Backbone and ligand atoms as CSV (ligand in chain L), in Angstrom:
chain,resi,resn,atom,element,x,y,z
A,1,MET,N,N,-26.922,-3.046,26.749
A,1,MET,CA,C,-26.373,-2.308,25.597
A,1,MET,C,C,-27.334,-2.094,24.553
A,2,SER,N,N,-27.276,-0.834,23.901
A,2,SER,CA,C,-28.271,-0.431,22.819
A,2,SER,C,C,-27.791,-1.230,21.577
A,3,SER,N,N,-28.618,-1.781,20.870
A,3,SER,CA,C,-28.422,-2.318,19.471
A,3,SER,C,C,-28.431,-1.425,18.536
A,4,GLN,N,N,-29.016,-0.203,18.900
A,4,GLN,CA,C,-29.154,0.915,17.855
A,4,GLN,C,C,-27.893,1.744,17.626
A,5,ILE,N,N,-27.007,1.679,18.513
A,5,ILE,CA,C,-25.967,2.639,18.447
A,5,ILE,C,C,-24.566,1.933,18.062
A,6,ALA,N,N,-23.974,2.471,17.041
A,6,ALA,CA,C,-22.553,2.060,16.710
A,6,ALA,C,C,-21.538,3.085,16.883
A,7,VAL,N,N,-20.381,2.802,17.244
A,7,VAL,CA,C,-19.189,3.595,17.296
A,7,VAL,C,C,-18.280,3.290,16.047
A,8,PHE,N,N,-18.007,4.231,15.315
A,8,PHE,CA,C,-16.989,4.090,14.206
A,8,PHE,C,C,-15.668,4.960,14.542
A,9,PRO,N,N,-14.889,4.070,15.161
A,9,PRO,CA,C,-13.548,4.723,15.774
A,9,PRO,C,C,-12.603,4.852,14.806
A,10,GLY,N,N,-11.630,5.737,14.795
A,10,GLY,CA,C,-10.499,5.902,13.930
A,10,GLY,C,C,-9.720,7.261,14.179
A,11,SER,N,N,-8.687,7.501,13.401
A,11,SER,CA,C,-7.925,8.604,13.631
A,11,SER,C,C,-8.497,9.731,12.701
A,12,PHE,N,N,-8.824,9.407,11.526
A,12,PHE,CA,C,-9.378,10.226,10.514
A,12,PHE,C,C,-8.441,11.453,10.251
A,13,ASP,N,N,-7.267,11.034,9.934
A,13,ASP,CA,C,-6.051,12.001,9.866
A,13,ASP,C,C,-5.382,11.940,8.573
A,14,PRO,N,N,-6.158,12.513,7.492
A,14,PRO,CA,C,-7.507,13.083,7.562
A,14,PRO,C,C,-8.588,12.076,7.108
A,15,ILE,N,N,-9.938,12.455,7.167
A,15,ILE,CA,C,-10.940,11.559,6.723
A,15,ILE,C,C,-10.855,11.567,5.190
A,16,THR,N,N,-11.064,10.364,4.701
A,16,THR,CA,C,-10.956,10.278,3.015
A,16,THR,C,C,-12.321,9.882,2.594
A,17,ILE,N,N,-12.519,9.799,1.228
A,17,ILE,CA,C,-13.847,9.374,0.595
A,17,ILE,C,C,-14.019,7.920,0.871
A,18,GLY,N,N,-13.117,7.041,1.344
A,18,GLY,CA,C,-13.232,5.818,1.707
A,18,GLY,C,C,-13.954,5.595,3.086
A,19,HIS,N,N,-13.548,6.509,4.001
A,19,HIS,CA,C,-14.303,6.611,5.279
A,19,HIS,C,C,-15.816,7.035,5.044
A,20,VAL,N,N,-15.930,8.010,4.266
A,20,VAL,CA,C,-17.255,8.583,4.026
A,20,VAL,C,C,-18.251,7.443,3.479
A,21,SER,N,N,-17.679,6.844,2.509
A,21,SER,CA,C,-18.429,5.687,1.786
A,21,SER,C,C,-18.989,4.665,2.881
A,22,THR,N,N,-17.974,4.096,3.702
A,22,THR,CA,C,-18.187,3.075,4.853
A,22,THR,C,C,-19.339,3.761,5.682
A,23,ILE,N,N,-19.295,4.854,6.039
A,23,ILE,CA,C,-20.227,5.496,7.038
A,23,ILE,C,C,-21.605,5.623,6.179
A,24,GLU,N,N,-21.702,6.011,5.057
A,24,GLU,CA,C,-22.944,6.260,4.302
A,24,GLU,C,C,-23.622,4.906,4.031
A,25,ARG,N,N,-22.762,3.879,3.782
A,25,ARG,CA,C,-23.352,2.485,3.505
A,25,ARG,C,C,-23.801,1.963,4.784
A,26,SER,N,N,-23.389,2.344,5.912
A,26,SER,CA,C,-23.620,1.568,7.279
A,26,SER,C,C,-24.772,2.390,8.065
A,27,ILE,N,N,-25.063,3.575,7.624
A,27,ILE,CA,C,-26.147,4.294,8.433
A,27,ILE,C,C,-27.555,3.586,8.508
A,28,GLY,N,N,-27.849,2.963,7.507
A,28,GLY,CA,C,-29.119,2.140,7.417
A,28,GLY,C,C,-29.177,1.024,8.421
A,29,LEU,N,N,-28.097,0.647,8.793
A,29,LEU,CA,C,-27.972,-0.559,9.681
A,29,LEU,C,C,-28.216,-0.130,11.213
A,30,PHE,N,N,-28.044,0.961,11.360
A,30,PHE,CA,C,-28.087,1.522,13.052
A,30,PHE,C,C,-29.022,2.705,13.118
A,31,GLY,N,N,-29.443,2.866,14.244
A,31,GLY,CA,C,-30.168,4.038,14.615
A,31,GLY,C,C,-29.395,5.314,14.636
A,32,LYS,N,N,-28.020,5.026,15.085
A,32,LYS,CA,C,-27.104,6.077,15.321
A,32,LYS,C,C,-25.673,5.682,15.170
A,33,ILE,N,N,-24.827,6.459,14.399
A,33,ILE,CA,C,-23.487,6.083,14.278
A,33,ILE,C,C,-22.699,7.363,14.975
A,34,ILE,N,N,-21.784,7.026,15.967
A,34,ILE,CA,C,-21.002,7.887,16.568
A,34,ILE,C,C,-19.683,7.805,15.970
A,35,ILE,N,N,-19.312,8.822,15.163
A,35,ILE,CA,C,-17.927,8.819,14.388
A,35,ILE,C,C,-16.982,9.307,15.815
A,36,ALA,N,N,-15.970,8.536,16.099
A,36,ALA,CA,C,-15.270,9.006,17.223
A,36,ALA,C,C,-13.769,8.882,16.885
A,37,ILE,N,N,-13.178,10.048,17.109
A,37,ILE,CA,C,-11.661,10.236,16.981
A,37,ILE,C,C,-10.987,9.870,18.317
A,38,GLY,N,N,-10.325,8.610,17.982
A,38,GLY,CA,C,-9.521,8.119,19.259
A,38,GLY,C,C,-8.193,8.856,19.429
A,39,GLN,N,N,-7.902,9.412,20.571
A,39,GLN,CA,C,-6.797,10.115,20.806
A,39,GLN,C,C,-5.669,9.116,21.558
A,40,ASN,N,N,-4.787,8.849,20.712
A,40,ASN,CA,C,-3.671,7.881,21.277
A,40,ASN,C,C,-2.305,8.700,21.352
A,41,SER,N,N,-1.989,8.699,22.630
A,41,SER,CA,C,-0.766,9.710,23.107
A,41,SER,C,C,0.473,9.141,22.409
A,42,GLN,N,N,0.462,7.879,21.932
A,42,GLN,CA,C,1.749,7.448,21.429
A,42,GLN,C,C,1.752,7.645,19.859
A,43,LYS,N,N,0.638,8.284,19.353
A,43,LYS,CA,C,0.627,8.487,17.958
A,43,LYS,C,C,0.855,10.061,17.561
A,44,GLU,N,N,1.645,10.093,16.432
A,44,GLU,CA,C,1.655,11.501,15.993
A,44,GLU,C,C,0.688,11.823,14.868
A,45,TYR,N,N,0.006,12.904,14.944
A,45,TYR,CA,C,-1.028,13.208,13.812
A,45,TYR,C,C,-0.522,14.413,13.016
A,46,LEU,N,N,-0.954,14.481,11.704
A,46,LEU,CA,C,-0.617,15.567,10.905
A,46,LEU,C,C,-1.540,16.552,11.282
A,47,PHE,N,N,-2.847,16.451,11.415
A,47,PHE,CA,C,-3.867,17.500,11.613
A,47,PHE,C,C,-4.290,17.351,13.180
A,48,SER,N,N,-4.574,18.581,13.661
A,48,SER,CA,C,-4.988,18.742,15.045
A,48,SER,C,C,-6.369,18.050,15.183
A,49,LEU,N,N,-6.485,17.719,16.477
A,49,LEU,CA,C,-7.761,17.245,16.748
A,49,LEU,C,C,-8.995,18.035,16.511
A,50,GLU,N,N,-8.747,19.203,16.735
A,50,GLU,CA,C,-9.669,20.338,16.433
A,50,GLU,C,C,-10.159,20.435,14.965
A,51,GLN,N,N,-9.107,20.287,14.138
A,51,GLN,CA,C,-9.302,20.464,12.823
A,51,GLN,C,C,-9.904,19.071,12.282
A,52,ARG,N,N,-9.659,17.964,12.761
A,52,ARG,CA,C,-10.393,16.769,12.359
A,52,ARG,C,C,-11.784,16.630,12.776
A,53,LEU,N,N,-11.988,17.238,13.942
A,53,LEU,CA,C,-13.513,17.405,14.417
A,53,LEU,C,C,-14.146,18.271,13.552
A,54,THR,N,N,-13.641,19.306,13.230
A,54,THR,CA,C,-14.256,20.403,12.342
A,54,THR,C,C,-14.769,19.774,11.011
A,55,TRP,N,N,-13.830,19.056,10.450
A,55,TRP,CA,C,-14.115,18.485,9.156
A,55,TRP,C,C,-15.325,17.377,9.250
A,56,LEU,N,N,-15.227,16.733,10.227
A,56,LEU,CA,C,-16.293,15.637,10.414
A,56,LEU,C,C,-17.621,16.239,10.640
A,57,LYS,N,N,-17.662,17.296,11.401
A,57,LYS,CA,C,-18.939,17.968,11.811
A,57,LYS,C,C,-19.350,18.686,10.402
A,58,GLU,N,N,-18.613,19.205,9.575
A,58,GLU,CA,C,-19.041,19.847,8.400
A,58,GLU,C,C,-19.511,18.701,7.523
A,59,ILE,N,N,-18.809,17.692,7.280
A,59,ILE,CA,C,-19.230,16.641,6.202
A,59,ILE,C,C,-20.520,16.000,6.508
A,60,PHE,N,N,-20.848,15.767,7.995
A,60,PHE,CA,C,-22.025,15.184,8.285
A,60,PHE,C,C,-23.024,16.066,8.924
A,61,ALA,N,N,-22.810,17.341,8.772
A,61,ALA,CA,C,-23.962,18.330,9.290
A,61,ALA,C,C,-25.228,18.097,8.578
A,62,GLY,N,N,-26.271,18.015,9.370
A,62,GLY,CA,C,-27.550,17.881,8.833
A,62,GLY,C,C,-27.985,16.353,8.897
A,63,ASN,N,N,-27.249,15.541,9.290
A,63,ASN,CA,C,-27.578,14.146,9.506
A,63,ASN,C,C,-27.694,13.846,10.901
A,64,ASN,N,N,-28.989,13.820,11.378
A,64,ASN,CA,C,-29.291,13.772,12.777
A,64,ASN,C,C,-28.893,12.338,13.254
A,65,ARG,N,N,-28.573,11.419,12.548
A,65,ARG,CA,C,-28.269,10.096,13.013
A,65,ARG,C,C,-26.863,9.908,13.012
A,66,ILE,N,N,-25.943,10.973,12.797
A,66,ILE,CA,C,-24.654,10.779,12.955
A,66,ILE,C,C,-23.960,11.832,14.054
A,67,GLU,N,N,-23.394,11.454,14.995
A,67,GLU,CA,C,-22.681,12.136,15.895
A,67,GLU,C,C,-21.100,12.182,15.896
A,68,ILE,N,N,-20.457,13.257,16.253
A,68,ILE,CA,C,-19.201,13.248,16.145
A,68,ILE,C,C,-18.550,13.566,17.400
A,69,GLU,N,N,-17.640,12.684,17.827
A,69,GLU,CA,C,-17.026,12.841,19.299
A,69,GLU,C,C,-15.498,12.466,19.231
A,70,SER,N,N,-14.723,12.783,20.295
A,70,SER,CA,C,-13.349,12.353,20.448
A,70,SER,C,C,-13.359,11.627,21.853
A,71,TYR,N,N,-12.261,10.816,22.095
A,71,TYR,CA,C,-12.053,10.153,23.197
A,71,TYR,C,C,-10.737,9.793,23.372
A,72,GLU,N,N,-10.384,9.445,24.680
A,72,GLU,CA,C,-9.184,9.000,25.043
A,72,GLU,C,C,-9.304,7.684,25.804
A,73,GLY,N,N,-8.355,6.771,25.619
A,73,GLY,CA,C,-8.438,5.427,26.252
A,73,GLY,C,C,-9.116,4.363,25.431
A,74,LEU,N,N,-9.474,3.253,25.955
A,74,LEU,CA,C,-9.953,2.183,25.283
A,74,LEU,C,C,-11.281,2.436,24.440
A,75,THR,N,N,-11.334,1.901,23.240
A,75,THR,CA,C,-12.593,2.201,22.336
A,75,THR,C,C,-13.653,1.388,23.058
A,76,ILE,N,N,-13.436,0.215,23.631
A,76,ILE,CA,C,-14.455,-0.529,24.300
A,76,ILE,C,C,-15.080,0.180,25.480
A,77,ASP,N,N,-14.235,0.937,26.097
A,77,ASP,CA,C,-14.800,1.760,27.434
A,77,ASP,C,C,-15.565,2.871,26.816
A,78,PHE,N,N,-15.154,3.423,25.867
A,78,PHE,CA,C,-15.997,4.620,25.196
A,78,PHE,C,C,-17.308,3.974,24.742
A,79,CYS,N,N,-17.429,2.854,24.188
A,79,CYS,CA,C,-18.537,2.241,23.609
A,79,CYS,C,C,-19.669,2.114,24.898
A,80,ARG,N,N,-18.982,1.458,26.060
A,80,ARG,CA,C,-19.885,1.260,27.217
A,80,ARG,C,C,-20.456,2.642,27.771
A,81,GLN,N,N,-19.600,3.704,27.703
A,81,GLN,CA,C,-20.036,5.091,28.196
A,81,GLN,C,C,-21.154,5.646,27.346
A,82,LYS,N,N,-21.124,5.188,25.998
A,82,LYS,CA,C,-22.101,5.795,25.206
A,82,LYS,C,C,-23.233,4.825,24.912
A,83,ASN,N,N,-23.311,3.666,25.600
A,83,ASN,CA,C,-24.300,2.729,25.496
A,83,ASN,C,C,-24.376,2.180,24.133
A,84,ALA,N,N,-23.257,2.019,23.393
A,84,ALA,CA,C,-23.267,1.512,21.995
A,84,ALA,C,C,-23.092,0.041,22.075
A,85,GLY,N,N,-23.672,-0.743,21.296
A,85,GLY,CA,C,-23.595,-2.205,21.059
A,85,GLY,C,C,-22.822,-2.618,19.960
A,86,PHE,N,N,-22.261,-1.771,19.143
A,86,PHE,CA,C,-21.508,-2.095,17.980
A,86,PHE,C,C,-20.291,-1.181,17.917
A,87,ILE,N,N,-19.186,-1.866,17.310
A,87,ILE,CA,C,-18.045,-1.022,16.903
A,87,ILE,C,C,-18.088,-1.400,15.281
A,88,LEU,N,N,-18.064,-0.181,14.604
A,88,LEU,CA,C,-17.980,-0.361,13.097
A,88,LEU,C,C,-16.698,-0.069,12.556
A,89,ARG,N,N,-16.133,-1.067,11.711
A,89,ARG,CA,C,-14.785,-0.777,10.974
A,89,ARG,C,C,-14.890,-1.121,9.656
A,90,GLY,N,N,-13.917,-0.640,8.764
A,90,GLY,CA,C,-13.906,-0.959,7.462
A,90,GLY,C,C,-12.724,-1.817,7.144
A,91,LEU,N,N,-12.990,-2.767,5.996
A,91,LEU,CA,C,-12.078,-3.769,5.752
A,91,LEU,C,C,-11.618,-3.414,4.193
A,92,ARG,N,N,-10.263,-3.138,3.911
A,92,ARG,CA,C,-9.865,-2.839,2.603
A,92,ARG,C,C,-9.329,-4.099,2.001
A,93,ASN,N,N,-8.634,-4.863,2.782
A,93,ASN,CA,C,-7.748,-5.895,2.302
A,93,ASN,C,C,-7.434,-6.850,3.390
A,94,SER,N,N,-6.525,-7.917,3.126
A,94,SER,CA,C,-6.331,-8.974,4.137
A,94,SER,C,C,-5.456,-8.484,5.342
A,95,THR,N,N,-4.716,-7.353,5.101
A,95,THR,CA,C,-3.955,-6.693,6.088
A,95,THR,C,C,-4.900,-6.179,7.236
A,96,ASP,N,N,-5.889,-5.446,6.693
A,96,ASP,CA,C,-6.988,-4.853,7.624
A,96,ASP,C,C,-7.691,-6.097,8.253
A,97,PHE,N,N,-8.096,-7.084,7.565
A,97,PHE,CA,C,-8.840,-8.276,8.203
A,97,PHE,C,C,-7.993,-8.915,9.186
A,98,GLU,N,N,-6.692,-9.094,9.076
A,98,GLU,CA,C,-5.923,-9.778,10.223
A,98,GLU,C,C,-5.962,-8.846,11.482
A,99,TYR,N,N,-5.648,-7.454,11.260
A,99,TYR,CA,C,-5.611,-6.563,12.182
A,99,TYR,C,C,-6.887,-6.500,12.953
A,100,GLU,N,N,-8.048,-6.332,12.242
A,100,GLU,CA,C,-9.485,-6.177,12.718
A,100,GLU,C,C,-9.869,-7.404,13.477
A,101,ARG,N,N,-9.412,-8.573,13.075
A,101,ARG,CA,C,-9.734,-9.869,13.728
A,101,ARG,C,C,-9.205,-9.861,15.197
A,102,THR,N,N,-7.968,-9.408,15.320
A,102,THR,CA,C,-7.190,-9.498,16.645
A,102,THR,C,C,-7.730,-8.562,17.476
A,103,ILE,N,N,-8.158,-7.317,17.020
A,103,ILE,CA,C,-8.748,-6.264,17.884
A,103,ILE,C,C,-10.169,-6.777,18.299
A,104,ALA,N,N,-10.887,-7.236,17.249
A,104,ALA,CA,C,-12.322,-7.662,17.649
A,104,ALA,C,C,-12.349,-8.696,18.720
A,105,SER,N,N,-11.326,-9.700,18.445
A,105,SER,CA,C,-11.437,-10.846,19.475
A,105,SER,C,C,-11.046,-10.450,21.017
A,106,LEU,N,N,-9.903,-9.492,20.880
A,106,LEU,CA,C,-9.670,-8.707,22.123
A,106,LEU,C,C,-10.757,-8.087,22.867
A,107,ASN,N,N,-11.315,-7.257,22.078
A,107,ASN,CA,C,-12.584,-6.520,22.490
A,107,ASN,C,C,-13.689,-7.410,23.024
A,108,LYS,N,N,-13.833,-8.614,22.333
A,108,LYS,CA,C,-14.985,-9.512,22.703
A,108,LYS,C,C,-14.597,-10.118,24.081
A,109,SER,N,N,-13.257,-10.319,24.269
A,109,SER,CA,C,-12.885,-10.881,25.616
A,109,SER,C,C,-12.898,-9.999,26.735
A,110,ILE,N,N,-12.960,-8.737,26.526
A,110,ILE,CA,C,-13.116,-7.616,27.432
A,110,ILE,C,C,-14.643,-7.504,27.661
A,111,ASN,N,N,-15.465,-7.251,26.591
A,111,ASN,CA,C,-16.781,-7.109,26.829
A,111,ASN,C,C,-17.581,-7.912,25.754
A,112,ALA,N,N,-18.234,-8.949,26.077
A,112,ALA,CA,C,-18.789,-9.888,25.162
A,112,ALA,C,C,-20.070,-9.249,24.673
A,113,GLU,N,N,-20.626,-8.301,25.091
A,113,GLU,CA,C,-21.851,-7.704,24.717
A,113,GLU,C,C,-21.707,-6.963,23.412
A,114,ILE,N,N,-20.531,-6.308,23.270
A,114,ILE,CA,C,-20.331,-5.418,22.076
A,114,ILE,C,C,-19.790,-6.120,20.894
A,115,GLU,N,N,-20.501,-5.989,19.711
A,115,GLU,CA,C,-20.048,-6.861,18.586
A,115,GLU,C,C,-19.297,-5.812,17.617
A,116,THR,N,N,-18.289,-6.322,16.921
A,116,THR,CA,C,-17.654,-5.539,15.954
A,116,THR,C,C,-18.160,-5.935,14.529
A,117,ILE,N,N,-18.667,-5.052,13.775
A,117,ILE,CA,C,-19.150,-5.179,12.486
A,117,ILE,C,C,-18.197,-4.613,11.406
A,118,CYS,N,N,-17.748,-5.380,10.532
A,118,CYS,CA,C,-16.908,-5.056,9.556
A,118,CYS,C,C,-17.603,-4.738,8.184
A,119,ILE,N,N,-17.457,-3.648,7.456
A,119,ILE,CA,C,-18.025,-3.507,6.092
A,119,ILE,C,C,-16.812,-3.598,5.129
A,120,ILE,N,N,-17.125,-4.280,4.121
A,120,ILE,CA,C,-15.971,-4.456,3.252
A,120,ILE,C,C,-15.933,-3.185,2.152
A,121,SER,N,N,-14.856,-2.667,1.934
A,121,SER,CA,C,-14.774,-1.409,1.234
A,121,SER,C,C,-15.153,-1.673,-0.228
A,122,LEU,N,N,-15.740,-0.642,-0.932
A,122,LEU,CA,C,-16.113,-0.777,-2.367
A,122,LEU,C,C,-14.532,-0.849,-3.078
A,123,PRO,N,N,-14.477,-1.776,-4.170
A,123,PRO,CA,C,-13.204,-1.820,-4.727
A,123,PRO,C,C,-12.434,-0.455,-5.162
A,124,GLU,N,N,-13.329,0.487,-5.610
A,124,GLU,CA,C,-12.722,1.757,-5.999
A,124,GLU,C,C,-12.148,2.592,-4.909
A,125,TYR,N,N,-12.457,2.132,-3.716
A,125,TYR,CA,C,-11.839,2.866,-2.441
A,125,TYR,C,C,-10.774,2.186,-1.687
A,126,SER,N,N,-10.541,0.893,-2.261
A,126,SER,CA,C,-9.770,0.033,-1.361
A,126,SER,C,C,-8.316,0.391,-1.194
A,127,HIS,N,N,-7.880,1.288,-2.284
A,127,HIS,CA,C,-6.448,1.666,-2.248
A,127,HIS,C,C,-6.316,2.963,-1.542
A,128,ILE,N,N,-7.458,3.577,-0.870
A,128,ILE,CA,C,-7.276,4.883,-0.256
A,128,ILE,C,C,-7.074,4.745,1.263
A,129,SER,N,N,-6.069,5.359,1.780
A,129,SER,CA,C,-5.765,5.432,3.328
A,129,SER,C,C,-5.328,6.827,3.621
A,130,SER,N,N,-5.555,7.104,4.894
A,130,SER,CA,C,-5.061,8.385,5.389
A,130,SER,C,C,-3.568,8.614,5.286
A,131,THR,N,N,-2.837,7.391,5.450
A,131,THR,CA,C,-1.421,7.288,5.368
A,131,THR,C,C,-1.026,7.728,3.900
A,132,ILE,N,N,-1.754,7.354,2.940
A,132,ILE,CA,C,-1.347,7.632,1.506
A,132,ILE,C,C,-1.583,9.088,1.258
A,133,VAL,N,N,-2.814,9.577,1.734
A,133,VAL,CA,C,-3.049,11.029,1.597
A,133,VAL,C,C,-2.007,11.913,2.321
A,134,LYS,N,N,-1.509,11.351,3.469
A,134,LYS,CA,C,-0.558,12.217,4.267
A,134,LYS,C,C,0.814,12.251,3.335
A,135,GLU,N,N,1.135,11.101,2.839
A,135,GLU,CA,C,2.288,11.103,1.908
A,135,GLU,C,C,2.251,12.234,0.738
A,136,LEU,N,N,1.105,12.047,0.115
A,136,LEU,CA,C,0.816,12.961,-1.042
A,136,LEU,C,C,0.892,14.456,-0.695
A,137,ILE,N,N,0.220,14.631,0.443
A,137,ILE,CA,C,0.427,16.071,1.029
A,137,ILE,C,C,1.820,16.510,1.251
A,138,ARG,N,N,2.679,15.604,1.971
A,138,ARG,CA,C,4.124,15.945,2.279
A,138,ARG,C,C,4.815,16.108,1.107
A,139,TYR,N,N,4.680,15.308,-0.024
A,139,TYR,CA,C,5.295,15.412,-1.136
A,139,TYR,C,C,4.760,16.164,-2.310
A,140,LYS,N,N,3.839,16.988,-1.941
A,140,LYS,CA,C,3.151,17.876,-2.830
A,140,LYS,C,C,2.591,17.134,-4.050
A,141,GLY,N,N,1.759,15.946,-3.845
A,141,GLY,CA,C,1.178,15.306,-4.836
A,141,GLY,C,C,-0.179,15.700,-4.882
A,142,LYS,N,N,-1.047,15.309,-5.916
A,142,LYS,CA,C,-2.419,15.582,-5.891
A,142,LYS,C,C,-3.166,14.609,-5.069
A,143,PHE,N,N,-3.973,15.053,-4.290
A,143,PHE,CA,C,-4.757,14.269,-3.382
A,143,PHE,C,C,-6.301,14.684,-3.211
A,144,ALA,N,N,-6.718,15.727,-3.958
A,144,ALA,CA,C,-8.116,16.299,-3.777
A,144,ALA,C,C,-9.137,15.339,-4.045
A,145,HIS,N,N,-8.731,14.397,-5.029
A,145,HIS,CA,C,-9.837,13.281,-5.459
A,145,HIS,C,C,-9.909,12.149,-4.324
A,146,LEU,N,N,-9.146,12.234,-3.445
A,146,LEU,CA,C,-9.199,11.073,-2.402
A,146,LEU,C,C,-9.917,11.528,-1.061
A,147,VAL,N,N,-10.257,12.822,-0.910
A,147,VAL,CA,C,-10.755,13.346,0.414
A,147,VAL,C,C,-11.930,14.192,0.094
A,148,PRO,N,N,-12.785,14.319,1.094
A,148,PRO,CA,C,-13.948,15.349,0.889
A,148,PRO,C,C,-13.521,16.685,0.461
A,149,THR,N,N,-14.504,17.496,-0.045
A,149,THR,CA,C,-13.902,18.842,-0.460
A,149,THR,C,C,-13.443,19.744,0.606
A,150,CYS,N,N,-14.034,19.576,1.711
A,150,CYS,CA,C,-13.633,20.651,2.813
A,150,CYS,C,C,-12.162,20.225,3.172
A,151,VAL,N,N,-11.655,19.011,3.192
A,151,VAL,CA,C,-10.239,18.674,3.546
A,151,VAL,C,C,-9.447,19.392,2.415
A,152,SER,N,N,-9.598,19.141,1.122
A,152,SER,CA,C,-8.784,19.653,0.161
A,152,SER,C,C,-8.819,21.182,0.202
A,153,ARG,N,N,-10.029,21.863,0.527
A,153,ARG,CA,C,-10.122,23.299,0.638
A,153,ARG,C,C,-9.137,23.877,1.585
A,154,ASP,N,N,-9.107,23.173,2.781
A,154,ASP,CA,C,-8.336,23.673,3.926
A,154,ASP,C,C,-6.889,23.330,3.942
A,155,THR,N,N,-6.451,22.559,2.865
A,155,THR,CA,C,-5.105,21.934,3.049
A,155,THR,C,C,-4.402,22.327,1.712
A,156,TRP,N,N,-3.080,22.623,2.004
A,156,TRP,CA,C,-2.498,22.977,0.785
A,156,TRP,C,C,-2.321,21.821,-0.256
A,157,GLN,N,N,-2.485,22.155,-1.518
A,157,GLN,CA,C,-2.401,21.067,-2.442
A,157,GLN,C,C,-1.715,21.499,-3.773
A,158,ALA,N,N,-1.107,20.612,-4.452
A,158,ALA,CA,C,-0.381,20.912,-5.602
A,158,ALA,C,C,-1.458,21.300,-6.868
L,1,ADP,P1,P,-7.153,3.830,12.663
L,1,ADP,O1,O,-6.079,4.731,12.845
L,1,ADP,O2,O,-7.873,3.208,13.782
L,1,ADP,O3,O,-6.755,2.702,11.536
L,1,ADP,P2,P,-8.451,5.058,10.432
L,1,ADP,O4,O,-8.940,6.557,10.602
L,1,ADP,O5,O,-7.179,4.895,9.628
L,1,ADP,O6,O,-8.203,4.802,11.848
L,1,ADP,O7,O,-9.532,4.155,9.825
L,1,ADP,C1,C,-10.855,4.017,10.570
L,1,ADP,C2,C,-11.640,2.805,9.765
L,1,ADP,O8,O,-11.880,3.109,8.496
L,1,ADP,C3,C,-10.718,1.494,9.889
L,1,ADP,O9,O,-11.519,0.454,10.136
L,1,ADP,C4,C,-10.146,1.498,8.512
L,1,ADP,O10,O,-10.127,0.188,8.050
L,1,ADP,C5,C,-11.444,2.007,7.758
L,1,ADP,N1,N,-11.018,2.685,6.489
L,1,ADP,C6,C,-9.996,3.555,6.197
L,1,ADP,N2,N,-9.854,3.701,4.914
L,1,ADP,C7,C,-10.900,3.144,4.311
L,1,ADP,C8,C,-11.326,2.976,2.969
L,1,ADP,N3,N,-10.604,3.574,1.911
L,1,ADP,N4,N,-12.398,2.122,2.750
L,1,ADP,C9,C,-13.054,1.594,3.611
L,1,ADP,N5,N,-12.572,1.724,4.988
L,1,ADP,C10,C,-11.608,2.488,5.289
């Protein structure tokens, strides 16, 4: 496994300034970060995969150490396929911590070579989630301050 490559998996439905902050703070730790949109057939998404990929590509255009991909199946299998040694995740609160601990332990039991690295979110971003943004969009609340400008530009807002 390459210790240089990290996969940052998520739904990014949509990407928020919290995700962007985690990625920007982590890029110095790795040679390359692959931001990977996981396709879960059980989940319903507000934005199409194509739209979410387009936003990620626009936000990180020009950064040759960040790649954008999508995948189906297990994150750990995608990491192996990409020769990635790390899974990158963000921690906002104790709920995130309990969830991430379970997934990280499970992944470790499947492939001991891949390490999960969690970055603690900045306090000013710890209340931001894609779920909250989706609720604001649904009920016509203001959300532009929570997302990168391309997301608010392309989405109806109050
Ligand atoms: P998933 O559907 O896998 O939870 P998300 O797109 O919601 O994917 O999140 C991807 C990762 O980004 C997760 O590790 C999540 O904890 C982290 N994250 C989400 N919002 C924030 C935030 N505001 N600050 C820091 N990390 C965040």
